C-alpha angles and dihedrals in degrees: 000000000000137000119243118297133158118266118256133197124321096243090112091062091054092049090049091052090049090052093050093051091049090055092041123237090243089061094056115088115237100251092049091048091047093052090048090051091048093053093048092047093051090048092054095036107023119201089221137001113276092254089056095042101048119094127232138151091249096053100034102036107023096040098029097236095146094159086082089076089066096039103044100066093055100045123082134196099227142346094273091052088052094045097052094044096048094043089055091045092049093066097037091047094050093052098040097043092052090050098043103032125244098273096050093042090054089049091050092049092050093050094043093049092054098036094049089058092049093049089047090055091047092051094047091046089050093051090049091055095043097047099027085228111136092193088086090061090051096051106114119200137187136177144077097263094098089059089045092058089053090050090049089057088053093048092050090046092055093046105040123178096030130122126235132189118240113188089332095315122118107232132176111249091240091065101028096101093050093047090048091048091058099038095049092051092048095048096039111028092181091076121095109252091188093049091053092045089053090056092052092051091049089051091051090049087058100043102034103015139056099276097098093050091047091051093050092049093048093048092049092048093050103037107012127262098282104058101067098019114135125218114274109217097181117124111219095192094071112040138111144115118304120202111240094027125117114297112271093001126139117232122208103178098280143068126315125237123223092274093054096262135098116256118250093253091051091050090053092048090049092049090052092049093049090048091053091047091052091050091049091050091050090050093050092047091052090047098051104026102034126225119336127224110282095024115135119257118262115274115269096251134089124030100322094152128157120241091251091052091051093051091046092054092049091053091049089053094053093044091061 
């Protein structure tokens, strides 16, 4: 999110188009591509002037212009603001949409876009009350970067333990969003620190709070449990309680996450390993114990001959 600033050149649009063609439009999932297109369209043909699209406590809460919550994430101040936001979203969107599926990713984007604005208003209103400084309520912000910070929290949650580079610094993924929050504000004071912080908090509500469960319950209540259901990678054949593990946690033969559970990717990897182990056990049992009752007969190819047929063919060979 950024505060109001005059538009510059259109070089950012050209660079964004170049980036898209380098990646290849066929490699961009449909929801990600559609959101990119929506942002570009509203930059070229805005639904409202920036001063009527930006969101602030004064305009949204005091004057009741709540439509700004829907307009502000998809409007940008200038072409460079658009370029940096959408380039970041391109890579996050590709990875997250492929992991979540298009329907759920669209649902997540919709909720995050609205909720980031609401959290932003709450933080600005809180600062106004704490400092008695009404300038916080008048700060008007636009842009997709608040949503990007929430998506960054999701990306780091699904790829724990890695290292990312923030302005040339190697940072653990657990702290990358917080370091980026501070460094971006220090190097570019025109950005909205509170807007970015709101995105981080929304991401944490999803990964470590109740938001994901609430979204699943709401989706199941509105559309039924199958439409927005996500893959369940847990493997029920290898679970139990392990002594020494986190209290109340379920162990499935792998590492624990910070909440005492395996991450979804680890559950998938463990399920695949267990499946391969089961197949290997079945192969060794067949090799050493022979076929079991109920097993299918061998396929009708190769030298599957009876003992009588073998003796008959030997006699035929010696009679020649």
